[in-house]
Kinemage of the C-alpha trace (Angstrom):
@kinemage 1
@onewidth
@group {chain A} dominant
@subgroup {mainchain}
@vectorlist {calphas} color= white
{ca met a 1} P 194.347 148.208 70.075
{ca ala a 2} L 195.215 144.924 68.341
{ca cys a 3} L 198.304 144.535 71.147
{ca glu a 4} L 195.601 145.226 74.263
{ca ile a 5} L 193.478 142.725 72.870
{ca arg a 6} L 195.707 140.485 72.832
{ca asp a 7} L 197.454 140.907 76.104
{ca val a 8} L 193.955 139.787 77.693
{ca leu a 9} L 193.738 136.982 75.739
{ca val a 10} L 197.076 135.955 77.113
{ca ile a 11} L 196.154 137.147 80.752
{ca val a 12} L 192.936 135.119 80.692
{ca ser a 13} L 194.895 131.967 79.060
{ca lys a 14} L 197.231 131.914 82.249
{ca leu a 15} L 194.411 132.339 84.540
{ca ala a 16} L 192.545 129.520 83.071
{ca val a 17} L 195.833 127.057 83.468
{ca val a 18} L 195.924 128.498 86.981
{ca ala a 19} L 192.138 127.292 87.365
{ca ser a 20} L 192.755 123.869 85.962
{ca ala a 21} L 195.703 123.282 88.343
{ca leu a 22} L 193.644 124.143 91.439
{ca val a 23} L 191.183 121.418 90.333
{ca val a 24} L 193.460 118.880 89.908
{ca leu a 25} L 195.074 119.526 93.700
{ca gly a 26} L 191.698 119.672 95.035
{ca ala a 27} L 191.356 116.279 93.285
{ca ala a 28} L 194.305 114.796 94.693
{ca cys a 29} L 193.366 116.389 98.400
{ca ser a 30} L 189.982 114.669 98.122
{ca ser a 31} L 191.732 111.181 97.190
{ca gly a 32} L 193.665 110.690 100.530
{ca gly a 33} L 197.137 111.602 98.566
{ca gln a 34} L 197.163 108.177 96.658
{ca gly a 35} L 197.090 109.888 93.228
{ca pro a 36} L 195.259 111.607 91.108
{ca ala a 37} L 191.574 111.243 91.289
{ca arg a 38} L 189.752 110.140 88.154
{ca ala a 39} L 187.764 113.245 86.413
{ca val a 40} L 183.979 112.819 86.900
{ca thr a 41} L 182.071 114.583 84.593
{ca arg a 42} L 178.387 115.395 85.211
{ca pro a 43} L 176.240 117.028 82.486
{ca ala a 44} L 174.760 120.255 83.689
{ca arg a 45} L 171.053 120.240 84.317
{ca val a 46} L 169.771 122.887 82.247
{ca ala a 47} L 166.101 123.216 81.611
{ca ser a 48} L 165.136 123.495 78.356
{ca pro a 49} L 164.703 127.156 77.105
{ca leu a 50} L 161.598 126.415 74.501
{ca ile a 51} L 158.519 124.884 74.684
{ca asn a 52} L 156.960 124.432 71.335
{ca gly a 53} L 159.480 126.471 69.816
{ca arg a 54} L 158.535 129.708 72.252
{ca pro a 55} L 160.754 130.841 75.218
{ca arg a 56} L 159.705 128.950 78.278
{ca ala a 57} L 157.160 130.964 80.424
{ca ala a 58} L 157.221 133.377 77.819
{ca phe a 59} L 153.623 133.901 77.882
{ca val a 60} L 151.827 135.026 80.876
{ca ser a 61} L 148.291 136.559 79.145
{ca val a 62} L 146.326 136.085 76.433
{ca gly a 63} L 145.085 138.203 73.682
{ca ala a 64} L 141.220 137.908 72.849
{ca ser a 65} L 139.331 139.387 69.792
{ca ser a 66} L 135.910 138.371 68.491
{ca glu a 67} L 135.837 137.492 65.010
{ca pro a 68} L 134.770 138.593 61.948
{ca trp a 69} L 132.234 135.927 61.648
{ca thr a 70} L 129.463 134.616 63.919
{ca leu a 71} L 127.508 131.535 64.307
{ca pro a 72} L 124.430 130.893 62.199
{ca thr a 73} L 122.364 131.146 65.914
{ca gly a 74} L 123.113 131.751 69.095
{ca val a 75} L 124.345 128.676 71.356
{ca ser a 76} L 125.689 128.223 75.042
{ca arg a 77} L 126.265 125.239 77.146
{ca ser a 78} L 127.458 122.939 74.548
{ca val a 79} L 129.939 120.681 74.006
{ca val a 80} L 133.098 122.186 72.096
{ca leu a 81} L 135.721 119.897 70.613
{ca pro a 82} L 138.240 119.925 67.574
{ca asp a 83} L 137.994 118.792 64.703
{ca gly a 84} L 141.036 118.686 62.224
{ca asn a 85} L 141.565 122.195 61.259
{ca gly a 86} L 138.494 123.339 62.686
{ca phe a 87} L 135.889 122.185 65.561
{ca val a 88} L 132.514 120.652 66.112
{ca val a 89} L 129.043 122.107 68.615
{ca leu a 90} L 126.958 119.608 69.818
{ca gly a 91} L 124.134 120.241 71.168
{ca gly a 92} L 123.494 123.028 73.666
{ca leu a 93} L 120.481 125.578 74.680
{ca val a 94} L 119.620 127.739 71.663
{ca ile a 95} L 117.447 131.025 71.739
{ca gly a 96} L 114.137 130.112 73.913
{ca asp a 97} L 116.092 127.839 76.509
{ca thr a 98} L 115.643 124.991 74.250
{ca ser a 99} L 118.195 122.076 74.222
{ca thr a 100} L 119.198 121.097 70.917
{ca ser a 101} L 120.354 118.029 69.054
{ca arg a 102} L 122.150 120.003 66.142
{ca ile a 103} L 125.971 119.125 65.561
{ca leu a 104} L 127.606 122.146 63.667
{ca gln a 105} L 130.692 121.939 61.963
{ca val a 106} L 133.169 125.230 61.882
{ca asp a 107} L 135.714 126.106 59.819
{ca pro a 108} L 137.445 128.738 62.048
{ca val a 109} L 139.702 130.057 58.887
{ca ser a 110} L 136.546 131.114 56.719
{ca gly a 111} L 134.190 130.970 59.244
{ca gly a 112} L 131.622 128.780 57.526
{ca ser a 113} L 129.647 126.212 59.092
{ca arg a 114} L 127.161 123.359 58.406
{ca ile a 115} L 124.315 121.011 60.083
{ca ala a 116} L 126.888 117.678 60.136
{ca gly a 117} L 124.440 115.410 62.121
{ca his a 118} L 121.987 115.224 65.006
{ca leu a 119} L 122.724 113.698 68.787
{ca ala a 120} L 120.054 110.882 69.597
{ca leu a 121} L 119.169 112.936 72.328
{ca ala a 122} L 119.180 117.088 72.606
{ca val a 123} L 120.902 117.716 75.502
{ca his a 124} L 122.733 120.882 77.354
{ca asp a 125} L 125.275 120.667 80.138
{ca gly a 126} L 127.267 117.939 79.174
{ca ala a 127} L 130.529 116.999 78.709
{ca gly a 128} L 132.530 115.797 75.739
{ca ala a 129} L 135.917 114.326 74.430
{ca glu a 130} L 136.923 113.113 70.977
{ca ile a 131} L 137.947 109.202 71.311
{ca gly a 132} L 139.200 106.883 68.476
{ca asn a 133} L 137.476 109.290 65.229
{ca arg a 134} L 134.446 109.780 67.113
{ca phe a 135} L 132.664 112.573 69.441
{ca phe a 136} L 131.479 111.521 72.464
{ca val a 137} L 129.221 113.658 74.906
{ca phe a 138} L 128.733 112.140 78.111
{ca gly a 139} L 125.425 113.045 79.848
{ca gly a 140} L 124.059 116.527 80.072
{ca gly a 141} L 120.343 117.887 80.815
{ca ser a 142} L 117.455 117.102 78.998
{ca thr a 143} L 114.135 118.054 80.812
{ca thr a 144} L 115.991 116.085 83.640
{ca ser a 145} L 119.751 114.920 84.109
{ca val a 146} L 120.680 111.945 81.809
{ca ala a 147} L 122.978 109.263 81.987
{ca leu a 148} L 122.887 108.970 78.310
{ca val a 149} L 126.281 108.828 76.380
{ca gln a 150} L 126.123 109.469 73.027
{ca ala a 151} L 128.777 108.874 69.880
{ca trp a 152} L 129.038 110.532 66.536
{ca asn a 153} L 131.490 110.954 63.672
{ca ala a 154} L 129.027 111.174 60.718
{ca gly a 155} L 125.003 111.381 60.545
{ca ser a 156} L 123.280 110.873 63.452
{ca ala a 157} L 124.765 110.066 67.108
{ca gly a 158} L 123.880 106.544 69.134
{ca glu a 159} L 123.896 105.850 72.394
{ca val a 160} L 126.927 103.923 73.362
{ca ala a 161} L 127.255 103.718 76.810
{ca arg a 162} L 125.761 104.831 79.999
{ca leu a 163} L 126.925 106.870 83.059
{ca pro a 164} L 126.937 105.117 86.547
{ca glu a 165} L 124.203 107.841 87.156
{ca ala a 166} L 122.178 110.929 86.054
{ca arg a 167} L 124.766 113.337 85.213
{ca ser a 168} L 124.363 117.253 83.993
{ca asp a 169} L 126.684 120.577 84.620
{ca leu a 170} L 129.638 118.181 84.146
{ca ser a 171} L 132.812 119.146 82.741
{ca ala a 172} L 135.526 116.802 81.362
{ca ala a 173} L 139.460 116.962 80.371
{ca thr a 174} L 141.575 114.665 78.007
{ca leu a 175} L 144.873 113.652 79.080
{ca gln a 176} L 147.344 111.306 77.135
{ca gly a 177} L 144.473 109.296 75.918
{ca thr a 178} L 142.444 109.290 78.788
{ca thr a 179} L 138.769 111.610 79.309
{ca tyr a 180} L 137.880 112.297 82.721
{ca ile a 181} L 134.882 113.556 83.722
{ca val a 182} L 134.213 115.766 86.734
{ca gly a 183} L 131.619 117.244 88.503
{ca gly a 184} L 127.850 117.493 87.792
{ca phe a 185} L 124.759 116.474 89.693
{ca asp a 186} L 121.994 113.984 89.405
{ca gly a 187} L 118.905 116.081 89.601
{ca ser a 188} L 118.713 116.336 93.336
{ca ala a 189} L 122.189 115.472 94.865
{ca met a 190} L 125.652 116.495 93.598
{ca thr a 191} L 128.289 113.338 91.900
{ca pro a 192} L 131.912 114.090 93.707
{ca thr a 193} L 133.126 111.031 91.708
{ca val a 194} L 136.109 111.713 89.250
{ca leu a 195} L 135.580 109.067 86.213
{ca ala a 196} L 138.219 108.032 83.654
{ca thr a 197} L 137.915 106.417 80.259
{ca thr a 198} L 139.783 105.747 77.064
{ca asp a 199} L 137.646 104.339 75.160
{ca gly a 200} L 134.405 106.499 76.023
{ca val a 201} L 132.203 103.144 76.812
{ca ala a 202} L 134.029 101.603 79.932
{ca leu a 203} L 134.358 104.237 82.842
{ca arg a 204} L 136.003 103.425 85.955
{ca pro a 205} L 136.350 105.638 89.284
{ca val a 206} L 139.563 107.204 89.856
{ca ala a 207} L 139.211 110.365 92.601
{ca asn a 208} L 136.534 111.761 94.601
{ca leu a 209} L 136.405 115.876 94.889
{ca ala a 210} L 136.974 117.345 98.066
{ca ile a 211} L 134.298 119.912 97.537
{ca pro a 212} L 131.323 118.405 94.562
{ca val a 213} L 130.493 121.229 92.587
{ca arg a 214} L 128.884 121.626 88.890
{ca tyr a 215} L 129.812 124.236 86.505
{ca ala a 216} L 133.569 124.131 87.431
{ca ala a 217} L 136.436 125.090 85.100
{ca val a 218} L 138.473 121.943 84.211
{ca ala a 219} L 141.314 121.397 82.690
{ca ala a 220} L 144.424 118.854 82.765
{ca leu a 221} L 148.196 119.541 82.679
{ca gly a 222} L 150.735 116.868 83.280
{ca ser a 223} L 149.483 114.306 85.851
{ca thr a 224} L 147.314 116.825 87.345
{ca leu a 225} L 143.653 117.771 86.936
{ca trp a 226} L 142.413 121.312 87.976
{ca val a 227} L 138.988 121.876 88.931
{ca met a 228} L 138.455 125.553 89.584
{ca gly a 229} L 135.634 127.371 91.098
{ca gly a 230} L 132.270 125.962 90.442
{ca val a 231} L 128.427 126.088 91.984
{ca thr a 232} L 127.861 123.793 95.281
{ca ser a 233} L 124.139 124.770 95.386
{ca thr a 234} L 121.471 121.936 93.887
{ca ser a 235} L 118.609 124.311 93.683
{ca glu a 236} L 117.936 124.979 89.815
{ca gly a 237} L 119.528 128.381 88.893
{ca gly a 238} L 121.593 128.080 92.345
{ca thr a 239} L 124.086 130.833 92.816
{ca thr a 240} L 126.435 129.484 95.642
{ca asp a 241} L 129.660 129.653 93.945
{ca thr a 242} L 133.350 128.614 95.822
{ca asp a 243} L 136.894 130.254 95.168
{ca ala a 244} L 138.784 126.628 95.844
{ca val a 245} L 141.079 125.501 93.646
{ca gln a 246} L 140.958 121.480 93.812
{ca lys a 247} L 143.616 119.871 92.511
{ca val a 248} L 143.426 115.742 91.786
{ca asp a 249} L 146.685 113.733 91.153
{ca leu a 250} L 145.976 111.510 88.480
{ca ile a 251} L 148.626 109.113 89.841
{ca ser a 252} L 147.539 108.707 93.725
{ca gly a 253} L 143.736 109.935 93.408
{ca arg a 254} L 144.530 112.172 96.200
{ca val a 255} L 142.664 115.492 95.974
{ca thr a 256} L 143.889 118.665 98.020
{ca ile a 257} L 142.644 122.312 97.562
{ca ala a 258} L 145.357 124.278 96.355
{ca gly a 259} L 144.824 127.210 96.382
{ca arg a 260} L 141.753 129.970 96.235
{ca leu a 261} L 140.206 132.089 93.269
{ca leu a 262} L 140.107 135.799 93.747
{ca glu a 263} L 136.264 135.392 94.585
{ca pro a 264} L 133.829 132.509 94.480
{ca met a 265} L 133.367 132.002 90.675
{ca gly a 266} L 131.467 129.202 87.924
{ca his a 267} L 129.963 128.655 84.714
{ca ala a 268} L 133.754 129.592 83.455
{ca thr a 269} L 135.632 127.312 80.986
{ca ala a 270} L 139.436 126.437 80.931
{ca leu a 271} L 141.616 125.773 78.539
{ca val a 272} L 145.496 124.695 77.609
{ca leu a 273} L 147.314 127.528 75.580
{ca asp a 274} L 151.061 126.931 75.349
{ca gly a 275} L 151.646 124.688 77.973
{ca gln a 276} L 149.906 126.930 80.599
{ca ile a 277} L 146.225 126.918 82.046
{ca phe a 278} L 143.806 129.893 81.332
{ca val a 279} L 140.270 130.124 82.740
{ca leu a 280} L 137.470 132.670 81.212
{ca gly a 281} L 134.913 134.369 81.764
{ca gly a 282} L 132.044 132.748 84.254
{ca arg a 283} L 129.804 134.334 86.554
{ca ser a 284} L 129.962 135.243 90.697
{ca gly a 285} L 126.661 135.100 91.424
{ca thr a 286} L 124.841 136.245 88.912
{ca val a 287} L 127.267 138.807 87.650
{ca pro a 288} L 128.874 137.559 84.426
{ca ser a 289} L 132.878 138.066 83.813
{ca ala a 290} L 135.011 139.328 81.080
{ca ala a 291} L 138.231 138.548 82.974
{ca ile a 292} L 141.105 135.798 81.844
{ca phe a 293} L 142.757 134.341 84.529
{ca arg a 294} L 146.472 132.057 84.559
{ca leu a 295} L 146.605 129.289 86.590
{ca asp a 296} L 149.673 129.473 88.851
{ca ala a 297} L 150.549 125.960 89.339
{ca ala a 298} L 153.268 126.849 92.033
{ca ser a 299} L 150.520 128.322 94.607
{ca gly a 300} L 146.923 126.765 93.060
{ca gly a 301} L 145.795 130.481 92.471
{ca leu a 302} L 144.730 132.575 89.339
{ca val a 303} L 146.203 135.268 88.434
{ca pro a 304} L 144.786 138.033 85.767
{ca ala a 305} L 146.090 137.523 82.329
{ca gly a 306} L 143.876 139.384 79.808
{ca his a 307} L 140.001 140.028 79.439
{ca leu a 308} L 137.655 138.933 76.930
{ca pro a 309} L 135.775 141.511 74.445
{ca glu a 310} L 132.839 141.241 76.586
{ca ala a 311} L 131.453 139.589 79.948
{ca val a 312} L 130.181 135.813 78.946
{ca ser a 313} L 129.302 132.845 81.117
{ca asp a 314} L 128.666 128.944 80.057
{ca ala a 315} L 130.918 129.188 76.853
{ca gly a 316} L 132.313 126.512 75.239
{ca ser a 317} L 136.269 126.628 74.277
{ca val a 318} L 138.597 124.616 72.248
{ca val a 319} L 142.039 124.989 70.918
{ca val a 320} L 142.685 124.462 67.253
{ca arg a 321} L 145.977 124.223 65.800
{ca gly a 322} L 147.474 126.467 68.358
{ca val a 323} L 144.623 129.200 68.387
{ca gly a 324} L 142.391 128.804 71.439
{ca tyr a 325} L 138.493 129.515 70.607
{ca leu a 326} L 135.546 130.890 73.059
{ca val a 327} L 132.488 129.684 71.187
{ca gly a 328} L 128.951 131.043 72.317
{ca gly a 329} L 127.930 131.269 75.610
{ca glu a 330} L 125.303 133.776 77.470
{ca val a 331} L 125.416 137.050 79.482
{ca ala a 332} L 122.156 137.514 81.011
{ca ser a 333} L 120.068 134.648 80.134
{ca pro a 334} L 120.411 130.856 78.577
{ca ala a 335} L 117.297 132.027 76.444
{ca asp a 336} L 119.089 134.396 74.810
{ca pro a 337} L 122.483 132.499 73.703
{ca leu a 338} L 125.088 134.446 72.117
{ca asp a 339} L 126.720 133.977 68.570
{ca met a 340} L 130.099 135.151 69.027
{ca val a 341} L 132.715 133.283 68.698
{ca val a 342} L 136.494 134.504 70.424
{ca ala a 343} L 140.001 134.035 69.151
{ca leu a 344} L 142.572 133.720 72.351
{ca arg a 345} L 146.334 133.606 71.312
{ca pro a 346} L 148.945 133.869 73.913
{ca ser a 347} L 150.110 137.338 74.059
{ca pro a 348} L 154.467 137.552 73.889
{ca gln a 349} L 154.430 139.206 77.295
{ca gln a 350} L 157.792 138.255 78.423
{ca gly a 351} L 157.574 136.649 82.008
{ca ser a 352} L 159.698 134.921 84.614
């Protein structure tokens, strides 16, 4: 056996010498016979096989399970933001279809929670961001749609700015220190302008949606803002949804319809896990969904990626230490919100 291996190695070595000679001869010919050409070494363009320590594109689905603990009370249509090793739940609707000003701090490890403060104005259907160690709530609905921008870090929140117009049912996504405020309506008309802010106070327009929507699932990745589905009717309780996936180029401000959902959908939420965008729950018309979809950025479409423990719409979502959480929400009515919290973890299913 040792002799056979040695013979193979000798043959391989000779082949390598021949191949090297052919390369040199080819280089000399390409130089017009003026002598040997200089060797040019180009680094191989190999994509990194890892993202956050895991194989690139290894995860194409999400495992979802209800936590063994619940929120102290049901809540939907709230702003949920990361807070160190936990998260905060700001405002929203509580039992009886009533807006709350409560700010709840939650520890997802122990399931413990405490009331940490209150908003200056009780709102639901607002959008939020953590900026400079403060938590911002943009707009929302109270008795009417409001333009108020509230900021909180301890005690009670205060008014720090105002949106250009009243806006509720809006969404927000933060990317590389800039927060983008998307969709919503002022109580009578849609607001197509996408706003950007780096401090929560100064807001500038950066784009206009091709299809004005409210209750859209919104996420940002790379240099792109994705606006998936949403409600297009302005009537209270309107159920006219869109299946459009709008792609906002944050460099040029260009907005295109990049793809279509499997069916029209609104009231869903989106988050980024392991460098991929997932859309959770929502509803088509009045029918809530338990589906989890993954955005295929190449086609602009959404593909099935799992299921929630139960159908839910109008939930909040947040990512803490690599784990996603779906917080509260509703099934049949905003008057009876859920107190459940669902943990979302990428499933080790190998993909292409």
